[in-house]
C-alpha positions as CSV (number, residue, x, y, z in Angstrom):
1,X,1.8,-5.7,1.0
2,X,1.2,-9.2,2.3
3,X,0.0,-10.0,5.8
4,X,-0.7,-13.2,7.7
5,X,-2.5,-12.6,11.0
6,X,-0.8,-15.2,13.2
7,X,-2.0,-16.0,16.8
8,X,-3.7,-13.2,18.8
9,X,-1.2,-10.9,20.4
10,X,1.7,-12.5,18.6
11,X,5.0,-10.6,18.0
12,X,5.2,-8.9,14.7
13,X,7.9,-9.7,12.1
14,X,8.4,-7.6,9.0
15,X,10.0,-9.5,6.1
16,X,12.4,-7.4,4.0
17,X,13.4,-8.9,0.6
18,X,16.6,-8.8,-1.4
19,X,17.6,-6.8,-4.5
20,X,15.6,-7.4,-7.6
21,X,13.2,-9.8,-5.8
22,X,9.8,-9.2,-4.3
23,X,8.3,-10.0,-1.0
24,X,6.4,-12.9,-2.6
25,X,9.4,-14.3,-4.5
26,X,11.8,-14.0,-1.6
27,X,9.6,-15.2,1.2
28,X,6.8,-17.4,-0.2
29,X,8.2,-20.5,1.6
30,X,8.1,-18.9,5.0
31,X,4.8,-17.2,5.3
32,X,2.9,-20.2,6.6
33,X,5.5,-21.6,9.1
34,X,6.2,-18.1,10.5
35,X,2.5,-17.3,10.9
36,X,2.1,-20.2,13.3
37,X,3.9,-18.0,15.8
38,X,4.0,-14.5,14.6
39,X,2.0,-11.8,12.8
40,X,3.8,-11.6,9.5
41,X,4.0,-8.5,7.3
42,X,5.9,-8.3,4.0
43,X,6.2,-5.5,1.6
44,X,7.7,-4.8,-1.8
45,X,10.4,-2.2,-1.6
46,X,10.3,0.9,-3.8
47,X,10.6,0.1,-7.5
48,X,10.4,-3.6,-6.8
49,X,7.3,-5.5,-7.8
50,X,4.2,-3.7,-6.6
51,X,6.1,-1.4,-4.3
52,X,5.9,2.4,-4.2
53,X,6.7,4.1,-7.4
54,X,10.1,5.9,-6.9
55,X,9.8,9.7,-7.0
56,X,13.6,10.0,-7.2
57,X,16.7,7.9,-6.9
58,X,16.3,4.7,-4.8
59,X,17.6,5.2,-1.3
60,X,18.0,2.5,1.4
61,X,17.1,5.1,4.0
62,X,13.7,5.7,2.3
63,X,13.1,1.9,2.2
64,X,13.7,1.8,6.0
65,X,11.4,4.7,6.5
66,X,8.7,3.0,4.4
67,X,8.8,0.0,6.8
68,X,8.0,2.2,9.7
69,X,5.4,4.2,7.8
70,X,3.6,0.9,7.0
71,X,3.8,-0.1,10.6
72,X,2.1,3.2,11.5
73,X,-0.7,2.6,9.1
74,X,-1.2,-0.9,10.5
75,X,-1.1,0.3,14.1
76,X,2.0,-1.6,14.9
77,X,4.2,-0.1,17.6
78,X,7.2,-2.4,17.8
79,X,8.3,-5.1,15.4
80,X,11.2,-7.4,14.4
81,X,12.7,-6.8,10.9
82,X,13.9,-9.9,9.1
83,X,16.2,-8.8,6.4
84,X,17.5,-11.0,3.5
85,X,20.4,-9.8,1.4
86,X,19.6,-6.1,0.5
87,X,16.9,-6.4,3.2
88,X,19.7,-6.7,5.7
89,X,20.9,-3.1,5.3
90,X,17.3,-2.0,5.3
91,X,16.7,-3.8,8.6
92,X,19.9,-2.3,10.1
93,X,18.7,1.2,9.0
94,X,15.4,0.6,10.6
95,X,17.2,0.2,13.9
96,X,19.5,3.2,13.3
97,X,16.7,5.6,12.3
98,X,13.8,4.3,14.4
99,X,15.4,2.6,17.4
100,X,12.3,2.9,19.6
101,X,10.3,0.8,17.0
102,X,12.7,-2.1,16.6
103,X,12.4,-5.0,19.1
104,X,15.1,-7.1,17.6
105,X,16.8,-8.1,14.3
106,X,17.2,-11.2,12.1
107,X,19.7,-10.8,9.4
108,X,20.0,-13.4,6.6
109,X,22.6,-13.8,3.8
110,X,23.8,-10.2,4.3
111,X,26.6,-8.0,5.5
112,X,27.6,-4.6,7.0
113,X,29.1,-3.6,3.5
114,X,29.3,-5.2,0.1
115,X,32.2,-3.7,-1.9
116,X,35.5,-4.5,-0.2
117,X,36.8,-6.9,-2.9
118,X,38.1,-5.3,-6.2
119,X,35.7,-7.4,-8.1
120,X,32.8,-5.9,-6.2
121,X,34.2,-2.4,-6.7
122,X,34.3,-2.9,-10.4
123,X,30.8,-4.2,-10.5
124,X,29.3,-1.3,-8.6
125,X,31.4,1.3,-10.5
126,X,29.8,0.0,-13.7
127,X,26.2,0.6,-12.6
128,X,25.9,4.1,-14.0
129,X,26.7,2.6,-17.4
130,X,24.0,0.0,-16.8
131,X,21.5,2.9,-16.2
132,X,22.4,4.5,-19.6
133,X,22.2,1.1,-21.3
134,X,18.5,0.8,-20.4
135,X,17.9,3.5,-23.1
136,X,19.6,1.4,-25.8
137,X,17.2,-0.5,-28.2
138,X,17.2,-4.2,-27.4
139,X,18.5,-3.9,-23.8
140,X,15.0,-4.1,-22.2
141,X,14.6,-7.5,-23.9
142,X,17.9,-8.7,-22.4
143,X,16.7,-7.4,-19.0
144,X,13.4,-9.4,-19.4
145,X,15.4,-12.6,-20.2
146,X,17.5,-11.9,-17.1
147,X,14.3,-11.6,-15.1
148,X,13.2,-15.0,-16.3
149,X,16.4,-16.6,-15.2
150,X,16.2,-14.9,-11.8
151,X,12.6,-16.0,-11.4
152,X,13.6,-19.6,-12.0
153,X,16.5,-19.3,-9.5
154,X,14.2,-17.9,-6.8
155,X,11.1,-20.0,-7.3
156,X,12.1,-22.9,-9.4
157,X,10.4,-24.3,-12.5
158,X,7.1,-25.1,-10.8
159,X,6.5,-21.4,-10.2
160,X,8.1,-20.0,-13.3
161,X,5.1,-18.1,-14.7
162,X,4.2,-16.7,-11.3
163,X,7.8,-15.6,-10.7
164,X,7.9,-13.9,-14.1
165,X,4.7,-12.0,-13.3
166,X,6.1,-10.8,-10.0
167,X,9.2,-9.5,-11.8
168,X,7.3,-7.8,-14.6
169,X,6.3,-5.0,-12.3
170,X,9.9,-3.9,-11.5
171,X,11.1,-0.4,-12.3
172,X,14.4,-1.1,-14.1
173,X,16.0,2.2,-13.2
174,X,15.1,1.7,-9.5
175,X,16.6,-1.8,-9.5
176,X,19.9,-0.5,-10.9
177,X,19.8,2.4,-8.4
178,X,19.1,0.0,-5.6
179,X,22.2,-2.0,-6.6
180,X,24.2,1.1,-6.4
181,X,22.9,1.9,-3.0
182,X,23.8,-1.5,-1.8
183,X,27.3,-1.0,-3.1
184,X,27.6,2.3,-1.2
185,X,26.1,1.0,2.0
186,X,28.3,0.5,5.1
187,X,27.3,0.2,8.7
188,X,30.8,-0.4,10.0
189,X,30.9,2.9,11.9
190,X,27.8,2.1,14.0
191,X,26.9,-1.6,13.7
192,X,28.6,-2.2,17.1
193,X,26.0,0.1,18.8
194,X,23.1,-2.2,18.0
195,X,21.5,-2.9,21.4
196,X,18.6,-5.1,20.5
197,X,18.6,-9.0,20.4
198,X,20.0,-10.0,17.0
199,X,20.3,-13.3,15.1
200,X,22.5,-13.7,12.0
201,X,21.6,-16.5,9.6
202,X,24.8,-17.5,7.9
203,X,24.7,-19.2,4.5
204,X,27.7,-21.4,4.1
205,X,27.6,-21.7,0.3
206,X,26.5,-18.1,-0.6
207,X,27.7,-17.2,-4.0
208,X,26.8,-13.5,-3.7
209,X,27.6,-12.5,-0.1
210,X,30.9,-14.2,1.0
211,X,30.7,-16.2,4.2
212,X,33.5,-14.1,5.7
213,X,31.4,-10.9,5.4
214,X,28.4,-12.6,7.0
215,X,30.7,-13.7,9.8
216,X,32.1,-10.3,10.3
217,X,28.6,-8.9,10.6
218,X,27.8,-11.3,13.4
219,X,31.1,-10.6,15.1
220,X,30.4,-6.8,15.0
221,X,27.0,-6.9,16.8
222,X,27.2,-7.4,20.5
223,X,25.6,-10.6,21.7
224,X,24.5,-11.7,18.2
225,X,23.5,-15.3,17.9
226,X,24.8,-17.1,14.8
227,X,22.5,-19.7,13.0
228,X,24.0,-21.7,10.1
229,X,22.2,-22.9,7.1
230,X,23.9,-25.2,4.7
231,X,22.9,-23.6,1.5
232,X,23.5,-20.8,-1.1
233,X,22.1,-17.4,-1.5
234,X,18.8,-18.7,-2.9
235,X,18.2,-21.5,-0.3
236,X,15.2,-19.7,1.1
237,X,13.2,-20.6,-2.1
238,X,15.1,-23.5,-3.5
239,X,15.5,-25.6,-0.3
240,X,13.1,-24.4,2.3
241,X,13.4,-27.7,4.3
242,X,17.0,-26.5,5.1
243,X,16.2,-22.8,5.5
244,X,12.9,-22.6,7.3
245,X,13.8,-24.5,10.5
246,X,16.9,-22.3,10.9
247,X,14.9,-19.1,10.4
248,X,12.3,-20.2,13.0
249,X,15.1,-20.9,15.5
250,X,16.8,-17.6,14.8
251,X,13.6,-15.7,15.2
252,X,12.5,-17.5,18.3
253,X,15.8,-16.7,19.9
254,X,15.3,-12.9,19.2
255,X,11.8,-13.0,20.7
256,X,12.9,-14.8,23.8
257,X,15.8,-12.5,24.4
258,X,13.6,-9.4,23.8
259,X,11.1,-10.7,26.5
260,X,14.0,-11.1,28.9
261,X,15.1,-7.6,28.3
262,X,11.6,-6.3,28.8
263,X,11.3,-7.9,32.3
264,X,13.8,-6.4,34.8
265,X,13.4,-9.2,37.3
266,X,14.0,-11.9,34.8
267,X,17.0,-10.0,33.3
268,X,18.5,-9.6,36.8
269,X,18.9,-13.4,36.9
270,X,21.2,-13.3,34.0
271,X,24.8,-13.3,35.3
272,X,26.3,-11.2,32.5
273,X,24.7,-8.5,30.4
274,X,22.6,-10.3,27.8
275,X,23.9,-8.2,24.9
276,X,27.5,-9.3,25.8
277,X,26.6,-13.0,26.3
278,X,28.4,-15.5,24.0
279,X,25.4,-17.4,22.7
280,X,26.0,-20.9,21.3
281,X,26.9,-21.1,17.6
282,X,24.7,-23.3,15.4
283,X,26.4,-25.8,13.1
284,X,29.8,-27.5,13.0
285,X,32.6,-25.7,11.3
286,X,31.5,-22.2,11.9
287,X,34.5,-21.5,14.1
288,X,36.8,-22.2,11.1
289,X,35.4,-19.3,9.0
290,X,38.1,-16.7,8.5
291,X,37.5,-13.4,10.4
């Protein structure tokens, strides 16, 4: 677990990393800028990095419950989950399972489901075979090489050794199980019930989560604000100058709207219900994205 104190009395943000990453690898570029305004908490999910050792199959619901359990230990009542990729479903489940604890949501490079396309269905259907393959001699070495590639993608050559060390602690079976959980996840039946301020950070060149899915996620959440970053799925690490300002704006928007909701007199001045308001879109061209 990583923590940066932030200003006294600052809102709490909890950073939720993506599949096969760690809190450090996913978020190392944002700790300092976020901590100027917020108390920052980040944890490794089960089976990832130095996260809890899985006692059974990886479940996204357990990962969401882990977030709240950590908040309990730290004496944190309410917080804003910031979910990236797989961290998006975990953030959504935090709201679904612990609504009284979630003050708002920031969802980056993520979706309400991940297997609508036949290509995705084929990939997720093959995951049980991947689990069996881990027992085949030589496959762990291939896995390690894949980890080196992922480390370079996330952190870049300057941090190659550190990235490899982060990934060395992964539980391979848990990672494959987590991928399967992501493939089975869908919030379509309840995503429209989210009633806390939400920002969706949309990645225009995402090669893993299609832009149309990110856009549908934003459309499904009442009053969600859309913030656009011109970058791919790994922009958080590879081009922080593009990503970090957008994340700061998206988070500040959630905090501001949460404060308005918490003050009835201030909320009464808003002409339409805040959760229904059509907040301005960030970035030209976002309106042309197919629904």
